[in-house]
C-alpha positions in Angstrom: 0.4 3.7 -8.5 -2.6 5.0 -6.5 -2.2 8.8 -6.4 -5.0 9.6 -4.0 -5.9 6.7 -1.7 -9.0 8.0 0.0 -9.0 7.0 3.6 -8.1 8.8 6.8 -8.0 7.2 10.2 -7.5 3.5 10.9 -9.4 1.2 8.6 -11.1 -1.4 10.8 -12.9 -4.6 9.8 -12.7 -8.2 8.8 -12.5 -10.6 5.9 -16.1 -11.4 5.0 -17.4 -14.4 3.1 -21.1 -14.0 2.4 -20.7 -17.0 0.0 -20.1 -19.2 3.1 -23.2 -18.0 4.8 -26.8 -19.2 4.4 -29.1 -16.9 2.5 -30.8 -14.2 4.6 -27.8 -13.3 6.8 -26.2 -10.5 4.6 -28.2 -7.6 6.0 -27.9 -8.7 9.6 -24.1 -9.2 9.1 -23.6 -5.8 7.6 -25.7 -4.1 10.3 -23.7 -5.8 13.0 -20.5 -4.7 11.3 -21.6 -1.1 11.1 -22.6 -1.1 14.7 -19.1 -2.4 15.6 -17.5 0.5 13.8 -16.3 -1.4 10.7 -15.0 0.8 7.9 -13.6 -2.0 5.7 -14.2 -5.6 4.6 -12.1 -7.9 2.4 -14.0 -10.1 -0.1 -13.7 -12.5 -2.9 -10.1 -13.8 -2.7 -10.8 -17.4 -1.9 -13.5 -18.6 -4.3 -12.3 -18.9 -7.9 -14.7 -21.8 -8.4 -17.6 -19.6 -7.4 -16.5 -16.9 -9.9 -15.9 -19.4 -12.6 -17.7 -22.7 -11.7 -16.8 -24.3 -15.1 -14.1 -23.3 -17.6 -15.2 -20.2 -19.4 -18.5 -19.9 -17.5 -18.5 -16.8 -15.2 -20.8 -15.9 -12.4 -19.8 -12.3 -11.5 -22.9 -10.8 -10.1 -23.2 -12.7 -6.7 -20.9 -10.1 -5.0 -23.0 -7.1 -6.0 -25.4 -7.2 -3.0 -22.4 -7.3 -0.6 -20.7 -4.3 -2.1 -24.0 -2.4 -2.3 -24.8 -3.1 1.3 -21.4 -2.2 2.5 -21.4 1.1 0.6 -24.8 1.9 2.0 -23.3 1.6 5.5 -20.1 3.5 4.9 -18.0 0.4 4.8 -15.2 0.3 2.2 -14.3 -2.9 0.4 -10.9 -4.5 -0.5 -11.5 -6.7 -3.4 -9.3 -9.8 -3.7 -8.2 -11.6 -6.8 -9.1 -15.3 -6.4 -5.8 -16.8 -7.7 -4.3 -18.6 -4.7 -6.9 -21.4 -4.6 -7.7 -22.9 -8.1 -10.9 -24.7 -9.1 -11.0 -28.5 -9.7 -11.8 -28.1 -13.4 -8.5 -26.3 -13.8 -6.7 -29.0 -11.9 -8.2 -31.6 -14.2 -7.7 -29.7 -17.4 -4.0 -28.8 -16.7 -2.5 -31.2 -14.2 1.0 -30.0 -15.2 0.4 -26.8 -13.2 0.7 -28.8 -9.9 3.7 -27.7 -8.1 6.5 -30.3 -7.5 8.0 -30.3 -4.1 10.9 -32.3 -5.6 11.5 -33.2 -9.2 8.6 -35.3 -10.5 6.8 -35.3 -7.1 3.6 -33.4 -7.6 1.9 -31.8 -4.7 -1.6 -33.4 -4.2 -4.8 -31.4 -4.6 -7.2 -30.7 -1.8 -5.6 -27.8 0.0 -4.6 -24.5 -1.6 -1.6 -23.0 -3.3 -0.6 -26.4 -4.5 0.4 -25.1 -7.9 3.5 -23.6 -9.6 2.2 -20.1 -10.2 4.9 -19.5 -12.9 3.3 -22.1 -15.2 2.0 -20.5 -18.5 -1.3 -22.3 -18.3 -1.9 -21.1 -14.8 -1.0 -17.5 -15.8 -3.5 -17.6 -18.7 -6.5 -18.7 -16.6 -5.5 -16.5 -13.7 -5.2 -13.4 -15.8 -8.6 -14.1 -17.3 -10.4 -14.4 -14.0 -8.6 -11.4 -12.6 -9.7 -9.2 -15.5 -13.3 -10.5 -15.3 -13.6 -9.8 -11.6 -11.8 -6.5 -11.4 -13.4 -5.1 -14.5 -16.9 -6.0 -13.2 -16.4 -4.1 -9.9 -13.6 -1.5 -10.4 -16.2 1.4 -10.7 -18.2 0.4 -7.6 -17.9 3.2 -5.1 -17.4 0.8 -2.2 -14.1 -0.6 -3.6 -11.2 1.3 -2.0 -8.5 -1.1 -2.9 -7.4 -4.5 -4.2 -5.5 -7.5 -2.8 -3.7 -9.4 -5.5 -3.4 -13.2 -4.7 -3.0 -14.1 -1.1 0.0 -15.1 1.0 2.2 -15.6 -2.1 5.3 -17.8 -2.1 4.0 -20.9 -0.5 5.8 -23.4 -2.9 9.4 -23.7 -3.8 8.5 -25.3 -7.2 10.8 -28.0 -8.6 8.9 -28.4 -11.9 10.9 -29.1 -15.0 10.0 -25.8 -16.7 10.9 -23.9 -13.5 14.3 -25.5 -13.4 14.8 -24.5 -17.1 13.9 -21.0 -16.2 16.5 -21.2 -13.4 19.1 -22.2 -16.0 18.2 -19.2 -18.1 18.4 -16.9 -15.1 21.9 -18.3 -14.3 23.1 -17.8 -17.9 21.9 -14.2 -17.7 23.6 -13.7 -14.4 26.9 -15.4 -15.0 27.3 -15.4 -18.8 29.4 -18.5 -19.1 29.8 -21.9 -17.5 33.4 -21.2 -16.8 32.4 -18.2 -14.6 29.8 -20.3 -12.8 32.4 -23.0 -12.1 34.7 -20.4 -10.6 32.2 -18.5 -8.6 30.5 -21.6 -7.1 33.8 -23.4 -6.6 32.6 -26.4 -8.7 36.1 -27.8 -8.8 35.1 -29.3 -5.4 33.9 -32.9 -5.6 34.3 -32.9 -9.3 31.3 -30.7 -10.1 32.9 -28.6 -12.9 30.4 -28.1 -15.8 31.4 -28.2 -19.4 28.0 -26.9 -20.6 24.8 -25.6 -19.0 22.8 -28.7 -19.6 25.0 -30.6 -17.1 23.7 -28.6 -14.1 21.9 -31.0 -11.8 18.4 -30.5 -10.4 18.2 -29.1 -6.9 16.8 -32.2 -5.1 20.1 -33.8 -4.1 22.2 -30.6 -4.1 24.6 -30.1 -1.2 26.5 -27.1 -2.6 25.6 -23.9 -0.6 26.3 -21.5 -3.4 23.8 -23.4 -5.7 21.2 -23.4 -2.9 21.5 -19.6 -2.3 21.1 -18.8 -5.9 18.2 -21.2 -6.2 16.4 -19.4 -3.4 17.2 -16.0 -5.0 15.7 -17.2 -8.3 12.6 -18.6 -6.6 12.0 -15.1 -5.0 12.0 -13.6 -8.4 9.0 -15.8 -9.3 6.9 -14.6 -6.3 7.9 -11.0 -7.0 7.0 -11.4 -10.7 3.6 -13.0 -9.8 2.6 -10.2 -7.5 4.0 -7.5 -9.9 2.3 -9.0 -12.9 -1.1 -9.2 -11.2 -0.7 -5.7 -9.9 -0.1 -4.4 -13.4 -3.2 -6.2 -14.7 -5.3 -4.7 -11.9 -3.8 -1.3 -12.4 -5.3 -1.2 -15.9 -8.7 -0.9 -14.2 -8.1 0.6 -10.8 -9.0 4.2 -10.1 -6.5 6.7 -8.8 -8.2 6.5 -5.3 -7.8 2.7 -5.1 -4.7 1.1 -3.7 -3.2 -2.3 -4.6 -1.6 -4.6 -2.1 -1.2 -8.3 -1.3 -1.4 -10.2 2.0 2.1 -11.2 3.1 2.9 -14.2 5.3 6.5 -13.4 6.2 7.4 -17.0 6.7 6.6 -18.0 3.1 9.8 -19.6 1.7 9.6 -18.0 -1.7 9.4 -14.4 -0.8 11.9 -11.5 -0.5 9.4 -9.1 1.0 11.3 -5.8 0.3 11.4 -6.8 -3.4 7.8 -8.2 -3.4 6.3 -4.9 -2.5 8.1 -2.7 -5.0 5.1 -2.8 -7.4 2.4 -2.3 -4.7 1.0 0.8 -3.2 0.9 -0.4 0.4 2.5 -3.3 2.4 0.0 -5.6 4.0 0.3 -8.9 6.0 -1.1 -11.3 8.6 0.2 -11.4 12.1 -1.1 -14.4 13.9 -0.1 -14.8 17.6 -0.7 -16.9 20.6 -3.2 -15.3 23.0 -3.8 -15.8 26.7 -0.4 -16.4 28.4 1.3 -16.0 25.0 0.7 -12.2 25.6 1.4 -12.4 29.4 4.1 -9.9 30.4 7.2 -10.8 28.4 7.0 -14.6 28.4 7.0 -16.6 25.3 5.5 -20.1 24.8 6.6 -22.5 22.1 4.2 -22.6 19.2 3.9 -25.4 16.6 4.7 -23.3 13.6 7.0 -20.3 12.9 4.1 -18.2 11.4 2.4 -18.4 14.7 4.1 -15.8 17.0 4.4 -16.1 20.8 5.4 -13.4 23.2 4.9 -9.6 23.2 8.3 -9.0 21.5 7.4 -11.3 18.6 4.1 -9.5 18.0 5.9 -6.1 18.0 8.7 -7.4 15.9 6.1 -8.5 13.3 5.0 -4.8 13.1 8.6 -3.7 12.7 9.2 -6.3 9.9 6.0 -5.1 8.1 7.2 -1.5 8.3 10.6 -2.7 6.9 9.2 -4.1 3.7 8.7 -0.6 2.2 10.0 1.5 5.1 6.4 2.8 5.4 3.1 2.3 7.2 1.3 -1.0 6.5 -2.1 -2.7 6.6 -3.0 -5.7 8.7 -5.2 -7.8 6.3 -5.6 -10.7 8.7 -5.1 -11.3 12.4 -6.7 -13.3 15.3 -10.2 -12.7 16.5 -10.3 -15.9 18.5 -8.4 -19.2 18.5 -6.3 -20.0 15.5 -5.1 -23.3 14.1 -6.7 -26.7 14.4 -9.4 -28.0 16.7 -6.7 -28.9 19.2 -5.4 -25.3 19.6 -8.2 -23.4 21.3 -6.8 -20.3 23.0 -9.3 -17.4 22.8 -8.1 -14.1 24.1 -8.3 -13.0 27.7 -10.5 -9.8 28.1 -8.5 -6.8 26.8 -6.0 -8.7 24.7 -7.7 -7.9 21.4 -7.3 -4.2 22.0 -3.8 -4.7 23.3 -2.7 -6.5 20.1 -4.4 -4.0 17.8 -2.8 -1.0 19.6 0.6 -2.8 19.6 0.4 -3.0 15.8 -0.8 0.5 15.5 2.2 1.6 17.6 4.5 0.2 15.0 2.8 1.8 12.0 -0.4 -0.2 11.1 -3.1 1.8 9.2 -5.6 -1.0 9.1 -6.7 -3.7 11.5 -8.7 -6.4 9.8 -9.6 -9.7 11.4 -9.8 -13.2 9.9 -12.6 -13.4 9.8 -16.2 -12.3 10.4 -17.9 -15.5 11.3 -16.5 -18.8 12.5 -16.8 -21.4 9.7 -19.0 -24.4 9.9 -17.0 -26.5 7.4 -13.5 -27.0 6.0 -10.1 -27.3 7.6 -10.5 -23.9 9.4 -13.7 -24.8 11.2 -12.2 -24.0 14.5 -10.3 -20.9 13.4 -12.4 -18.5 15.4 -14.1 -15.5 13.8 -15.7 -12.5 15.4 -19.1 -14.3 15.5 -19.0 -17.8 17.1 -20.5 -20.9 15.5 -24.0 -20.0 16.8 -23.7 -16.6 15.0 -25.0 -14.8 18.1 -22.8 -11.8 19.0 -20.9 -12.5 22.2 -17.9 -11.3 24.2 -15.6 -11.2 21.2 -18.0 -9.1 19.2 -18.5 -6.7 22.2 -14.7 -6.3 22.6 -14.3 -5.7 18.8 -17.1 -3.2 18.9 -15.5 -1.3 21.8 -12.2 -1.3 19.9 -14.1 0.1 16.9 -15.5 2.9 19.0 -11.9 3.7 20.3 -10.6 3.8 16.7 -13.4 6.2 15.6 -12.5 8.5 18.5 -8.8 8.4 17.6 -9.8 9.4 14.1 -7.0 10.8 12.0 -4.6 11.3 14.8 -2.3 8.5 13.5 -2.5 9.5 9.8 1.1 10.7 9.7 2.4 8.6 12.5 6.0 7.4 12.4 7.2 5.1 15.2 10.3 6.1 17.1 13.4 4.0 16.9 16.4 3.8 19.3 18.1 1.0 17.3 18.3 0.1 13.6 18.5 -3.7 13.1 19.8 -5.1 9.8 17.7 -7.9 8.3 19.5 -10.2 5.7 17.1 -12.3 3.7 20.1 -13.9 1.9 21.6 -15.0 5.2 18.3 -16.5 6.2 18.0 -18.4 2.9 21.6 -19.6 3.2 21.1 -20.8 6.8 17.8 -22.6 6.0 20.2 -25.0 4.2 23.6 -24.5 5.8 23.2 -23.1 9.3 25.9 -22.5 11.9 23.8 -23.6 14.9 22.7 -27.0 16.0 19.6 -28.3 17.7 19.8 -30.1 21.0 20.0 -33.4 19.3 22.9 -32.3 17.1 20.9 -31.8 13.9 21.2 -28.6 12.0 19.1 -25.7 13.3 17.4 -24.5 10.1 15.8 -21.7 12.1 19.3 -20.4 13.1 18.9 -17.0 11.5 15.6 -16.1 13.0 16.7 -17.5 16.4 19.8 -15.2 16.4 17.8 -12.2 15.2 15.0 -12.8 17.7 17.6 -13.1 20.5 18.9 -9.6 19.8 15.4 -8.1 19.2 14.0 -9.7 22.4 16.8 -8.5 24.5 16.6 -4.9 23.2 12.8 -5.0 23.6 13.0 -6.1 27.2 15.5 -3.3 27.9 12.8 -0.9 26.7 14.4 0.0 23.3 12.3 0.6 20.2 13.6 -0.9 16.9 13.5 -0.1 13.2 14.3 -3.0 10.9 16.0 -2.4 7.6 16.9 -4.8 4.8 20.5 -4.8 3.7 19.5 -3.5 0.3 17.7 -0.5 1.9 20.7 0.1 4.2 23.0 0.4 1.1 20.6 2.8 -0.5 20.2 5.2 2.4 22.6 8.1 2.6 25.2 7.6 5.4 24.4 11.0 7.0 20.8 10.1 7.3 21.5 6.7 8.9 23.7 8.3 11.6 21.2 11.1 12.2 18.2 8.8 12.5 19.7 5.8 14.2 22.3 6.3 16.9 22.8 2.5 17.3 22.9 0.0 14.4 22.9 -3.8 15.2 24.0 -6.3 12.6 23.0 -9.5 14.4 24.2 -12.0 11.7 24.9 -10.5 8.3 26.8 -13.5 7.0 26.0 -13.1 3.3 27.5 -9.7 2.5 29.1 -8.0 -0.4 32.1 -5.8 0.3 30.0 -2.6 0.0 27.9 -3.7 3.0 30.9 -4.3 5.3 32.5 -1.0 4.2 29.4 1.0 4.9 29.1 -0.6 8.3 32.5 0.7 9.1 31.7 4.1 7.6 28.6 4.3 9.8 30.8 4.1 12.9 33.4 6.5 11.5 30.6 9.0 10.9 29.4 8.9 14.5 27.2 5.8 14.9 27.5 3.0 17.4 27.9 -0.2 15.3 27.1 -3.4 17.1 28.1 -6.7 15.6 26.8 -10.2 16.2 28.3 -13.6 15.3 29.1 -14.5 11.6 28.8 -10.8 10.4 31.6 -10.3 8.0 32.5 -13.9 7.6 30.9 -14.8 4.2 30.7 -13.0 0.9 27.8 -12.4 -1.4 27.6 -16.1 -2.3 28.2 -17.5 1.1 31.9 -18.3 0.5 34.1 -18.0 3.5 36.2 -14.9 3.1 40.0 -15.2 3.0 40.4 -12.1 5.2 40.9 -11.8 8.9 37.5 -12.1 10.6 35.3 -10.1 10.9 36.4 -9.1 7.4 36.8 -5.4 6.7 35.6 -4.6 10.2 38.3 -6.2 12.5 40.6 -3.1 12.6 37.7 -0.8 13.5 36.4 -3.3 16.1 39.9 -3.8 17.7 39.4 -7.6 17.7 39.8 -10.5 15.4 39.3 -14.3 15.6 40.1 -17.4 13.7 38.6 -20.0 15.9 35.0 -20.5 17.0 32.9 -23.2 18.7 29.4 -24.4 19.0 28.1 -24.5 22.6 26.2 -27.5 23.8 25.1 -25.7 26.9 24.9 -22.0 27.9 28.2 -20.4 28.7 28.0 -17.9 31.5 29.0 -14.3 30.8 30.5 -12.1 33.5 31.0 -8.3 33.6 34.4 -6.9 33.6 33.9 -3.1 33.4 31.3 -0.6 32.4 28.5 -3.1 32.0 25.9 -4.3 34.5 25.0 -7.9 33.7 21.9 -9.6 35.0 22.3 -12.9 36.9 22.3 -16.0 34.7 23.5 -14.0 31.7 25.0 -16.4 29.2 25.8 -17.1 25.6 24.1 -19.9 23.7 24.8 -21.9 20.7 28.0 -20.3 19.6 31.2 -18.5 20.8 33.9 -16.8 18.8 37.3 -17.1 20.4 38.3 -13.5 20.2 41.8 -12.1 20.1 41.7 -8.6 21.5 43.9 -6.1 19.7 43.1 -2.6 21.0 39.4 -2.9 22.1 38.1 -2.6 25.6 36.6 -5.8 27.1 33.3 -5.2 28.8 32.4 -8.8 29.6 34.0 -12.2 29.7 32.9 -15.8 29.2 33.4 -18.1 32.2 36.8 -19.8 32.0 37.0 -22.8 29.7 39.9 -24.9 28.5 40.2 -22.7 25.5 41.3 -19.8 27.7 39.7 -17.3 25.3 37.4 -15.3 27.6 36.4 -11.9 25.9 32.6 -12.0 25.2 31.8 -8.4 24.6 34.2 -5.7 23.4 34.0 -2.1 22.3 36.3 0.4 20.7 36.0 4.0 19.6 36.3 4.4 15.9 36.3 7.8 14.1 33.4 9.7 15.6 31.6 6.6 16.7 32.2 3.2 18.2 32.2 -0.5 17.2 31.0 -3.2 19.7 31.3 -6.9 19.2 29.3 -9.7 21.0 31.0 -13.0 20.4 27.9 -15.2 21.1 24.1 -15.4 20.8 22.7 -13.8 23.9 20.2 -15.5 26.1 17.4 -13.3 27.5 19.4 -12.1 30.5 22.4 -11.2 28.5 20.4 -9.7 25.6 18.5 -7.5 28.1 21.8 -6.4 29.8 23.4 -5.5 26.5 20.2 -3.7 25.5 20.3 -1.5 28.6 23.9 -0.6 28.0 23.2 0.3 24.3 20.0 2.3 25.1 20.4 3.6 28.7 17.6 6.2 28.4 14.8 4.2 26.8 11.3 5.7 26.6 10.0 3.3 29.2 12.3 4.8 31.8 10.6 8.2 31.5 7.3 6.5 32.6 8.8 4.6 35.6 7.3 1.6 34.0 7.6 -1.9 35.7 8.7 -4.9 33.7 5.2 -5.9 32.7 4.5 -2.5 31.1 5.9 -1.5 27.7 5.9 1.9 26.1 6.0 2.7 22.4 6.2 6.2 21.0 6.3 8.1 17.8 5.3 11.4 16.1 2.3 12.3 13.9 2.5 15.7 12.2 5.0 16.9 14.9 2.8 15.7 17.8 4.3 13.2 20.2 2.1 10.2 20.8 2.8 7.3 23.2 1.2 3.9 23.6 1.3 2.3 27.0 0.6 -1.4 27.6 0.1 -3.5 30.7 0.7 -7.1 29.6 -0.3 -8.5 32.9 -3.5 -9.9 34.5 -3.0 -7.6 37.4 -3.2 -3.8 37.5 0.0 -1.7 37.3 1.1 1.9 37.5 3.2 4.4 35.5 4.1 8.0 36.1 3.2 10.7 33.6 6.5 12.2 32.2 4.7 15.3 30.9 1.2 16.6 30.6 -0.9 14.0 28.8 -4.2 13.6 27.1 -5.7 10.1 26.5 -6.9 10.2 22.9 -9.7 7.7 23.6 -11.2 8.7 26.9 -10.1 12.4 26.7 -8.8 12.1 30.3 -5.9 14.4 31.1 -2.9 14.0 33.4 -0.4 16.4 34.8 3.3 15.7 34.8 4.2 13.4 37.8 0.6 12.0 38.1 0.4 8.3 38.9 -1.6 6.5 36.2 -3.2 3.2 37.1 -3.4 0.7 34.3 -6.0 -2.0 34.5 -5.2 -5.6 33.8 -4.5 -6.1 30.0 -5.0 -2.4 29.4 -3.6 -0.5 26.4 -3.8 3.3 26.2 -2.8 6.0 23.7 -1.6 9.4 25.0 -0.8 12.7 23.4 2.3 14.0 25.1 2.5 17.7 25.6 5.5 19.1 23.6 4.1 22.5 22.7 2.1 21.3 19.7 -1.3 19.5 20.1 -3.8 17.6 18.0 -7.3 18.9 17.6 -9.7 17.2 19.9 -11.0 14.3 17.8 -14.7 13.8 17.1 -16.3 10.7 15.7 -16.0 10.7 11.9 -19.1 10.7 9.8 -19.7 7.7 7.5 -18.7 8.5 3.9 
């Protein structure tokens, strides 16, 4: 692992592809980058066929002028390994490495990441090119780190050799066919196996236990790929060079908290809808799940990135202009680039890097806008990026030890997501299975809490089990388990112990219903938790339309509050009912209940909240959110944290009109240097984002622009 990564302050830059540019543009490009305040570029990850144009014939010197020029201008370089897009000669020489989307159905060439990256032939050639590239440049002073592969986990490969590896994994995991039969319930529909060779391929599988284990196995392949490459690179890397990869969190093959275990830093690529997609708190439907819409979604991406290693992270790619195809042209309104960058910094980012420097003139991403437009003349986007670079230089190292605050801990269950990709509890409007059910439920909780002004920390179930109970209660007064359906006994028992120790445990639907293989538990639901919650249920129903929720006591509910998609028909034992469903023929009305338990409390919400209900529950859970201290209107959000004991607060106006907040304490703007007294009215311009030091008795040194190193 890197023992002395050598950067302070926020790394700032873009992916740069000099190989896509005509000759004679390198010096101009690098000069413009330096003038814009760039401190980093990422290079080399997309062009294996340039590094190795023919099998065994290597051209390794073409990148030297880029690294030399970057270093001369004080710009660091993240060197990528070019293994996610393979050259045609390799496709021709070894067609068997093509990934199969189903058994025998090879993915066609012509895109990228079409291969099964666990194939031995692929690994041989990939390791060879990685060693050639990294050994050539590892001693160059410009290189500050490495990105291995890129957005791994794109293919759930069904290749024959991959299936045989799955069989070997199952044998190691279960030992005998008899145990597999018992654990998976293969007596059902006459699926009992007499020997391992009888296990069917996954294509026609309908058994949920099989599907969950198939996804768990697939995740080991992505984790192994990244870990294997990291170990190869580490043979050459200096102690002051970090190793990471670029994570796309919607990739189907990854378990991100496991993927990062052999890396020095987490890194990823938040792409988001600009313009009205960042207007106040509205969200607009986007064509793909990797493309986020709405302020809560952008901020949640930052919290997810922090969750991978429970540590700061790098942004290796994000929008500079429009993203997607030539039919999706939505460049940012003025001010939105700074807003988005500050929003990611507020949740723990240590690098902001755009994809990419110049807008391409060819290829499928021709209209995926870069910092420079097609005419390559610096324009508004470049000017706004330059202004952001100036702001980040002024902030300097003030965020080096920054840790975002969190009012609420939210549990993320990758296993539940995988299970519900296949076997979900919610339906779409047309009655088909909603394969996005897990993220829809998680988002509903996150968005409601966010709109209530709360700040979240996301933690994987595995991390939750590892953290000492006392630390959990001390750090997180509220813990929300939105939908932890796949759960071993230890998880449910620790949730109860958290409440007993003084925490406020909040449960959403399906938590405590399944076990570690997604089998329905034989216990009273929610299993292990029902006595502490003071409720239980045996019946539940899908909802074809929103079911209104009405307050009973102790809870202020916004108009139009409702549950969507699902309702548990609760039986109340000794809990207090805070809100009811509108009357239905079932007669079961309790929607939100709470009960003291030990030194803490257990609350249960028997539905998926719509925005109004989620916001109402969020205000009840976090009545003294940071935003309230600033008298902030709905279109203004506040995100706070500490750096070296100094309280820092980001304030955002997500509106096209100006707004106002009130200083809760003496403040200093870390960019402009402007100071405010407690009680001062602060006017926020349209789309403005600001960073304040909040007086708490300890202050940061007044930052000065850093010299280029």
